[in-house]
Backbone as a printed PyTorch tensor [residue, N CA C, xyz], in Angstrom:
tensor([[[  0.8190,  -1.1960,   0.0000],
         [  0.0000,   0.0000,   0.0000],
         [  0.8650,   1.2640,   0.0000]],

        [[  1.8680,   1.3140,   0.8740],
         [  2.7360,   2.4940,   0.9410],
         [  3.9700,   2.2500,   0.0940]],

        [[  3.8980,   2.6750,  -1.1380],
         [  5.0490,   2.5720,  -2.0280],
         [  5.9780,   3.7290,  -1.7420]],

        [[  7.2530,   3.5180,  -1.9320],
         [  8.2210,   4.5710,  -1.6730],
         [  8.0190,   5.7660,  -2.5880]],

        [[  8.2010,   6.9380,  -2.0300],
         [  8.1240,   8.1690,  -2.8140],
         [  9.5290,   8.6300,  -3.1400]],

        [[  9.6570,   9.2410,  -4.2840],
         [ 10.9440,   9.8430,  -4.6130],
         [ 11.0550,  11.1730,  -3.8880]],

        [[ 12.2660,  11.6730,  -3.7960],
         [ 12.4900,  12.9670,  -3.1560],
         [ 11.7340,  14.0610,  -3.8940]],

        [[ 11.6400,  13.9430,  -5.1870],
         [ 10.9020,  14.9210,  -5.9920],
         [  9.4130,  14.9120,  -5.6340]],

        [[  8.8330,  13.7350,  -5.4600],
         [  7.4170,  13.6320,  -5.0890],
         [  7.1670,  14.1910,  -3.6930]],

        [[  8.0710,  13.9070,  -2.7760],
         [  7.9360,  14.4410,  -1.4120],
         [  8.0340,  15.9650,  -1.4370]],

        [[  8.9610,  16.4880,  -2.2040],
         [  9.1070,  17.9420,  -2.3360],
         [  7.8400,  18.5630,  -2.8990]],

        [[  7.2300,  17.8880,  -3.8610],
         [  5.9900,  18.3860,  -4.4560],
         [  4.8730,  18.4440,  -3.4130]],

        [[  4.7370,  17.4080,  -2.6040],
         [  3.6980,  17.3790,  -1.5680],
         [  3.9560,  18.4770,  -0.5330]],

        [[  5.2060,  18.6470,  -0.1490],
         [  5.5480,  19.7110,   0.8040],
         [  5.2060,  21.0760,   0.2130]],

        [[  5.4970,  21.2620,  -1.0710],
         [  5.1520,  22.5170,  -1.7400],
         [  3.6530,  22.7720,  -1.7430]],

        [[  2.8720,  21.7280,  -1.9690],
         [  1.4150,  21.8670,  -1.9590],
         [  0.8810,  22.1490,  -0.5520]],

        [[  1.5890,  21.6980,   0.4670],
         [  1.1460,  21.8950,   1.8470],
         [  1.5510,  23.2570,   2.3980]],

        [[  2.3250,  24.0330,   1.6420],
         [  2.8170,  25.3160,   2.1380],
         [  1.6870,  26.3070,   2.4020]],

        [[  0.7760,  26.4890,   1.4570],
         [ -0.3290,  27.4420,   1.6380],
         [ -1.2000,  27.0700,   2.8390]],

        [[ -1.6160,  25.8070,   2.9620],
         [ -2.3830,  25.4590,   4.1610],
         [ -1.5710,  25.6430,   5.4580]],

        [[ -0.2690,  25.4300,   5.3940],
         [  0.5570,  25.6200,   6.5870],
         [  0.5780,  27.0980,   6.9960]],

        [[  0.6300,  27.9970,   6.0180],
         [  0.5520,  29.4280,   6.3290],
         [ -0.8130,  29.7750,   6.9140]],

        [[ -1.8700,  29.1890,   6.3690],
         [ -3.2060,  29.4060,   6.9240],
         [ -3.2610,  28.9300,   8.3700]],

        [[ -2.6530,  27.7960,   8.6300],
         [ -2.6300,  27.2610,   9.9920],
         [ -1.8960,  28.2130,  10.9400]],

        [[ -0.8120,  28.8050,  10.4860],
         [ -0.1030,  29.8030,  11.2900],
         [ -0.9670,  31.0230,  11.5650]],

        [[ -1.7170,  31.4590,  10.5580],
         [ -2.6300,  32.5760,  10.7440],
         [ -3.7490,  32.2550,  11.7170]],

        [[ -4.2400,  31.0410,  11.6470],
         [ -5.2840,  30.5890,  12.5620],
         [ -4.7810,  30.6440,  14.0040]],

        [[ -3.5770,  30.1760,  14.2180],
         [ -3.0010,  30.1780,  15.5640],
         [ -2.8520,  31.6060,  16.0880]],

        [[ -2.3450,  32.4970,  15.2520],
         [ -2.2120,  33.8990,  15.6530],
         [ -3.5540,  34.5430,  15.9390]],

        [[ -4.5590,  34.2240,  15.1190],
         [ -5.8850,  34.7970,  15.3020],
         [ -6.5210,  34.3080,  16.5980]],

        [[ -6.3410,  33.0290,  16.9240],
         [ -6.8620,  32.5080,  18.1890],
         [ -6.2250,  33.2500,  19.3570]],

        [[ -4.9440,  33.5260,  19.2800],
         [ -4.2580,  34.2750,  20.3310],
         [ -4.8570,  35.6660,  20.5000]],

        [[ -5.1070,  36.3420,  19.3830],
         [ -5.7230,  37.6670,  19.4220],
         [ -7.1200,  37.6070,  20.0290]],

        [[ -7.9160,  36.6310,  19.6270],
         [ -9.2750,  36.4970,  20.1560],
         [ -9.2620,  36.2130,  21.6550]],

        [[ -8.3470,  35.3650,  22.0740],
         [ -8.2270,  35.0350,  23.4960],
         [ -7.8700,  36.2770,  24.3100]],

        [[ -6.9480,  37.0790,  23.8150],
         [ -6.5600,  38.3080,  24.5170],
         [ -7.7400,  39.2790,  24.5880]],

        [[ -8.4890,  39.4000,  23.5130],
         [ -9.6590,  40.2910,  23.5080],
         [-10.7060,  39.8210,  24.5060]],

        [[-10.9430,  38.5330,  24.5630],
         [-11.8960,  37.9780,  25.5190],
         [-11.4240,  38.2400,  26.9470]],

        [[-10.1260,  38.1250,  27.1780],
         [ -9.5660,  38.4130,  28.5000],
         [ -9.7890,  39.8660,  28.9050]],

        [[ -9.6400,  40.7790,  27.9640],
         [ -9.8820,  42.2040,  28.2590],
         [-11.3400,  42.4480,  28.6310]],

        [[-12.2460,  41.7920,  27.9370],
         [-13.6660,  41.9510,  28.2530],
         [-13.9430,  41.4340,  29.6630]],

        [[-13.3920,  40.2840,  30.0020],
         [-13.6030,  39.7320,  31.3380],
         [-13.0030,  40.6330,  32.4140]],

        [[-11.8330,  41.1960,  32.1470],
         [-11.2150,  42.1200,  33.1050],
         [-12.0790,  43.3560,  33.3140]],

        [[-12.5990,  43.9060,  32.2270],
         [-13.4640,  45.0960,  32.3460],
         [-14.7470,  44.7590,  33.0840]],

        [[-15.2850,  43.5830,  32.8480],
         [-16.4930,  43.1540,  33.5460],
         [-16.2350,  43.0450,  35.0500]],

        [[-15.1150,  42.4570,  35.4190],
         [-14.7580,  42.3370,  36.8450],
         [-14.5680,  43.7170,  37.4770]],

        [[-13.9420,  44.6270,  36.7280],
         [-13.7220,  45.9780,  37.2470],
         [-15.0550,  46.6890,  37.4750]],

        [[-16.0110,  46.5030,  36.5770],
         [-17.3290,  47.1140,  36.7690],
         [-18.0380,  46.5410,  37.9900]],

        [[-17.9050,  45.2320,  38.1910],
         [-18.5200,  44.5970,  39.3530],
         [-17.9110,  45.0950,  40.6560]],

        [[-16.6500,  45.4680,  40.6210],
         [-15.9520,  45.8810,  41.8390],
         [-16.3430,  47.2900,  42.2980]],

        [[-16.8970,  48.0910,  41.4260],
         [-17.3250,  49.4470,  41.7870],
         [-18.5160,  49.4060,  42.7290]],

        [[-18.6400,  50.4620,  43.5000],
         [-19.8540,  50.6280,  44.2980],
         [-21.0010,  50.9840,  43.3720]],

        [[-22.2220,  50.7040,  43.7670],
         [-23.3600,  50.9610,  42.8960],
         [-24.3360,  51.9390,  43.5260]],

        [[-24.8910,  52.7610,  42.6790],
         [-26.0100,  53.6170,  43.0250],
         [-27.1350,  53.2350,  42.0820]],

        [[-28.2760,  53.8760,  42.2090],
         [-29.4080,  53.5320,  41.3470],
         [-29.0530,  53.7470,  39.8790]],

        [[-28.3940,  54.8700,  39.5650],
         [-28.0140,  55.1520,  38.1740],
         [-26.9010,  54.2240,  37.7290]],

        [[-25.9190,  54.0170,  38.6020],
         [-24.8030,  53.1560,  38.1920],
         [-25.2350,  51.6980,  38.0330]],

        [[-26.2850,  51.2810,  38.7300],
         [-26.7930,  49.9230,  38.5570],
         [-27.3470,  49.7390,  37.1530]],

        [[-28.0650,  50.7520,  36.6470],
         [-28.6070,  50.6890,  35.2810],
         [-27.4610,  50.6690,  34.2710]],

        [[-26.4750,  51.5350,  34.4690],
         [-25.3140,  51.5750,  33.5750],
         [-24.5780,  50.2400,  33.6220]],

        [[-24.4310,  49.6980,  34.8230],
         [-23.7560,  48.4070,  34.9830],
         [-24.4840,  47.3160,  34.2080]],

        [[-25.8080,  47.2810,  34.3150],
         [-26.5790,  46.2630,  33.6030],
         [-26.4270,  46.4010,  32.0860]],

        [[-26.4500,  47.6320,  31.5960],
         [-26.2940,  47.8700,  30.1580],
         [-24.9040,  47.4330,  29.6990]],

        [[-23.8800,  47.8430,  30.4480],
         [-22.5030,  47.4870,  30.0770],
         [-22.2790,  45.9770,  30.1470]],

        [[-22.8030,  45.3380,  31.1900],
         [-22.6300,  43.8890,  31.3080],
         [-23.3470,  43.1500,  30.1860]],

        [[-24.4840,  43.6750,  29.7500],
         [-25.1830,  43.0580,  28.6080],
         [-24.3350,  43.1890,  27.3360]],

        [[-23.6990,  44.3460,  27.1650],
         [-22.8080,  44.5360,  26.0070],
         [-21.6320,  43.5700,  26.0810]],

        [[-21.0520,  43.4320,  27.2740],
         [-19.9260,  42.5180,  27.4370],
         [-20.3500,  41.0800,  27.1510]],

        [[-21.5590,  40.7230,  27.5550],
         [-22.0450,  39.3630,  27.2910],
         [-22.1900,  39.1280,  25.7860]],

        [[-22.7410,  40.1250,  25.0580],
         [-22.8650,  39.9870,  23.5910],
         [-21.4840,  39.8710,  22.9420]],

        [[-20.5690,  40.7240,  23.3830],
         [-19.2180,  40.6960,  22.8110],
         [-18.5350,  39.3630,  23.1020]],

        [[-18.6790,  38.8770,  24.3250],
         [-18.0550,  37.5950,  24.6990],
         [-18.6100,  36.4570,  23.8550]],

        [[-19.9140,  36.4530,  23.6480],
         [-20.5390,  35.3930,  22.8400],
         [-19.9910,  35.4190,  21.4170]],

        [[-19.8570,  36.6120,  20.8390],
         [-19.3040,  36.7200,  19.4850],
         [-17.8600,  36.2330,  19.4330]],

        [[-17.0750,  36.5830,  20.4500],
         [-15.6760,  36.1340,  20.4810],
         [-15.5710,  34.6280,  20.6670]],

        [[-16.4110,  34.0740,  21.5230],
         [-16.3980,  32.6210,  21.7290],
         [-16.7830,  31.9100,  20.4350]],

        [[-17.8060,  32.4270,  19.7450],
         [-18.1700,  31.8550,  18.4350],
         [-16.9860,  31.9370,  17.4730]],

        [[-16.3310,  33.0840,  17.4580],
         [-15.1900,  33.2800,  16.5700],
         [-14.0650,  32.2970,  16.8960]],

        [[-13.8030,  32.1000,  18.1710],
         [-12.7640,  31.1400,  18.5820],
         [-13.1410,  29.7390,  18.1140]],

        [[-14.3970,  29.3540,  18.3020],
         [-14.8250,  28.0160,  17.8880],
         [-14.7100,  27.8420,  16.3700]],

        [[-15.1250,  28.8410,  15.6110],
         [-14.9980,  28.7610,  14.1530],
         [-13.5330,  28.6710,  13.7380]],

        [[-12.6790,  29.4190,  14.4200],
         [-11.2570,  29.4110,  14.0880],
         [-10.6310,  28.0540,  14.4020]],

        [[-11.0240,  27.4500,  15.5230],
         [-10.5100,  26.1160,  15.8640],
         [-10.9340,  25.1030,  14.8050]],

        [[-12.1890,  25.1690,  14.3670],
         [-12.6510,  24.2540,  13.3160],
         [-11.8450,  24.4690,  12.0340]],

        [[-11.5870,  25.7380,  11.6950],
         [-10.7720,  26.0410,  10.5120],
         [ -9.3760,  25.4470,  10.6590]],

        [[ -8.8030,  25.5550,  11.8470],
         [ -7.4670,  24.9930,  12.0990],
         [ -7.4460,  23.4800,  11.9930]],

        [[ -8.4580,  22.8390,  12.5450],
         [ -8.5280,  21.3730,  12.4740],
         [ -8.6910,  20.9210,  11.0200]],

        [[ -9.5620,  21.5830,  10.2770],
         [ -9.7520,  21.2220,   8.8620],
         [ -8.4650,  21.4240,   8.0720]],

        [[ -7.7450,  22.4930,   8.3730],
         [ -6.4820,  22.7630,   7.6800],
         [ -5.4410,  21.6880,   8.0060]],

        [[ -5.3360,  21.3390,   9.2790],
         [ -4.3810,  20.2940,   9.6720],
         [ -4.7490,  18.9610,   9.0260]],

        [[ -6.0320,  18.6590,   8.9850],
         [ -6.4620,  17.4070,   8.3600],
         [ -6.1390,  17.3680,   6.8720]],

        [[ -6.2940,  18.4950,   6.1950],
         [ -5.9940,  18.4690,   4.7600],
         [ -4.4990,  18.3110,   4.5120]],

        [[ -3.6600,  18.8550,   5.3820],
         [ -2.2160,  18.6500,   5.2420],
         [ -1.8750,  17.1780,   5.4600]],

        [[ -2.4520,  16.5960,   6.5030],
         [ -2.2190,  15.1760,   6.7870],
         [ -2.7150,  14.3220,   5.6280]],

        [[ -3.9090,  14.6210,   5.1430],
         [ -4.4990,  13.8490,   4.0560],
         [ -3.6540,  13.9330,   2.7870]],

        [[ -3.0990,  15.1010,   2.5240],
         [ -2.2490,  15.2560,   1.3370],
         [ -1.0410,  14.3260,   1.4160]],

        [[ -0.4190,  14.2440,   2.5830],
         [  0.7360,  13.3600,   2.7380],
         [  0.3340,  11.8910,   2.6970]],

        [[ -0.7630,  11.5480,   3.3560],
         [ -1.2160,  10.1530,   3.3420],
         [ -1.5850,   9.7450,   1.9130]],

        [[ -2.2730,  10.6370,   1.2070],
         [ -2.6290,  10.3400,  -0.1810],
         [ -1.4070,  10.1220,  -1.0490]],

        [[ -0.3760,  10.9420,  -0.8440],
         [  0.8530,  10.7820,  -1.6250],
         [  1.5650,   9.4810,  -1.2730]],

        [[  1.6360,   9.1880,   0.0160],
         [  2.3190,   7.9580,   0.4470],
         [  1.5870,   6.7010,  -0.0260]],

        [[  0.2580,   6.7210,   0.0680],
         [ -0.5250,   5.5370,  -0.2840],
         [ -0.9160,   5.5240,  -1.7600]],

        [[ -0.4960,   6.5740,  -2.4960],
         [ -0.8310,   6.6850,  -3.9170],
         [ -2.3560,   6.6300,  -4.1260]],

        [[ -3.0530,   7.4090,  -3.2800],
         [ -4.5130,   7.4950,  -3.3600],
         [ -4.8750,   8.8810,  -3.8830]],

        [[ -5.8740,   8.9450,  -4.7260],
         [ -6.3400,  10.2180,  -5.2690],
         [ -7.2240,  10.9070,  -4.2150]],

        [[ -6.6850,  11.9420,  -3.5480],
         [ -7.4190,  12.6460,  -2.4890],
         [ -7.6200,  14.1270,  -2.8120]],

        [[ -7.3950,  14.4960,  -4.0600],
         [ -7.4450,  15.9110,  -4.4180],
         [ -8.7900,  16.5500,  -4.1060]],

        [[ -9.8820,  15.8600,  -4.4170],
         [-11.2110,  16.4310,  -4.1840],
         [-11.4460,  16.6220,  -2.6920]],

        [[-11.0820,  15.6370,  -1.8930],
         [-11.2710,  15.7380,  -0.4480],
         [-10.3990,  16.8480,   0.1470]],

        [[ -9.1780,  16.9700,  -0.3310],
         [ -8.2900,  18.0390,   0.1310],
         [ -8.8720,  19.3990,  -0.2340]],

        [[ -9.3910,  19.5190,  -1.4460],
         [-10.0000,  20.7880,  -1.8740],
         [-11.2180,  21.1190,  -1.0180]],

        [[-12.0390,  20.1180,  -0.7430],
         [-13.2220,  20.3540,   0.0980],
         [-12.8320,  20.7680,   1.5170]],

        [[-11.8020,  20.1500,   2.0570],
         [-11.3310,  20.5340,   3.3930],
         [-10.7860,  21.9610,   3.3960]],

        [[-10.1130,  22.3360,   2.3210],
         [ -9.5950,  23.7060,   2.2300],
         [-10.7380,  24.7080,   2.1590]],

        [[-11.7600,  24.3980,   1.3760],
         [-12.9380,  25.2640,   1.2910],
         [-13.6180,  25.3530,   2.6530]],

        [[-13.7460,  24.2320,   3.3350],
         [-14.3400,  24.2060,   4.6720],
         [-13.5340,  25.0710,   5.6420]],

        [[-12.2230,  24.9160,   5.6180],
         [-11.3550,  25.6870,   6.5120],
         [-11.4980,  27.1790,   6.2500]],

        [[-11.4590,  27.5680,   4.9870],
         [-11.5960,  28.9930,   4.6650],
         [-12.9770,  29.5240,   5.0190]],

        [[-14.0060,  28.7150,   4.8360],
         [-15.3630,  29.1420,   5.1770],
         [-15.4960,  29.4100,   6.6720]],

        [[-14.9550,  28.5200,   7.4850],
         [-15.0130,  28.7360,   8.9310],
         [-14.1290,  29.9040,   9.3550]],

        [[-13.0250,  30.0930,   8.6780],
         [-12.1640,  31.2330,   9.0050],
         [-12.8790,  32.5450,   8.6670]],

        [[-13.5730,  32.5680,   7.5420],
         [-14.3530,  33.7610,   7.1730],
         [-15.4610,  34.0010,   8.2050]],

        [[-16.1390,  32.9400,   8.6350],
         [-17.1830,  33.0820,   9.6640],
         [-16.5870,  33.6470,  10.9530]],

        [[-15.3840,  33.2070,  11.3090],
         [-14.7130,  33.7280,  12.5020],
         [-14.4050,  35.2100,  12.3400]],

        [[-13.9350,  35.5940,  11.1610],
         [-13.6430,  37.0040,  10.9090],
         [-14.9080,  37.8590,  10.9730]],

        [[-16.0100,  37.3430,  10.4650],
         [-17.2780,  38.0780,  10.5210],
         [-17.7030,  38.2780,  11.9680]],

        [[-17.6160,  37.2230,  12.7770],
         [-17.9860,  37.3580,  14.1940],
         [-17.0670,  38.3480,  14.9030]],

        [[-15.7930,  38.3050,  14.5850],
         [-14.8500,  39.2550,  15.1870],
         [-15.1840,  40.6770,  14.7420]],

        [[-15.5500,  40.8520,  13.4870],
         [-15.9590,  42.1700,  13.0090],
         [-17.1930,  42.6810,  13.7270]],

        [[-18.1450,  41.8060,  13.9790],
         [-19.3450,  42.2000,  14.7230],
         [-18.9800,  42.6030,  16.1500]],

        [[-18.0780,  41.8510,  16.7720],
         [-17.6350,  42.1900,  18.1300],
         [-16.9250,  43.5260,  18.1360]],

        [[-16.1080,  43.7660,  17.1360],
         [-15.3770,  45.0320,  17.0410],
         [-16.3420,  46.1970,  16.8910]],

        [[-17.3860,  46.0200,  16.1030],
         [-18.3860,  47.0750,  15.9340],
         [-19.0430,  47.4220,  17.2640]],

        [[-19.3610,  46.4130,  18.0590],
         [-19.9540,  46.6720,  19.3770],
         [-18.9400,  47.3570,  20.2720]],

        [[-17.6870,  46.8960,  20.2190],
         [-16.6570,  47.4660,  21.1130],
         [-16.3830,  48.9230,  20.7930]],

        [[-16.6120,  49.3340,  19.5600],
         [-16.3850,  50.7140,  19.1710],
         [-17.6200,  51.5880,  19.3770]],

        [[-18.6090,  51.0240,  20.0570],
         [-19.8250,  51.7780,  20.3700],
         [-19.5220,  52.9850,  21.2320]],

        [[-20.4200,  53.9090,  21.2410],
         [-20.2370,  55.1920,  21.9050],
         [-19.8830,  55.0680,  23.3810]],

        [[-20.4910,  54.1540,  24.1020],
         [-20.2810,  54.0980,  25.5410],
         [-18.8860,  53.6360,  25.9290]],

        [[-18.1530,  53.0020,  24.9940],
         [-16.7650,  52.6100,  25.3010],
         [-15.8430,  53.8080,  25.3980]],

        [[-16.2320,  54.9470,  24.8480],
         [-15.3600,  56.1110,  24.8310],
         [-15.7330,  57.1360,  25.8960]],

        [[-16.6640,  56.7940,  26.7540],
         [-17.0710,  57.7260,  27.8150],
         [-16.2140,  57.5620,  29.0440]]])
């Protein structure tokens, strides 16, 4: 089943895996950014809870905490979409090598995994964009 590959064939497979490998690096960096943003939201939420409250500040606190909850949900969705994109990307790299080693035609499956990975990455970017729009709302600058 696993026939030997020539160095030229291995080089070709590595060359084909380069673009998905760069995508995987971007996914990792994006997850780091999302995690840091989520941490900032949690820190701000804790800081708001630590303040003393009056009748007016209780209303403001509730509004701000609701905004933080919406932002957190969008970031968590974005993180989940990004993880799925990363897993699909890693699987397509693995599949490309297994297909080359086993001399199996996996091009269609690799292409579908790449489309899946990019689709989830785009969904993650959209969720992050929505979170950014909320974060740039007027009350953040007061």
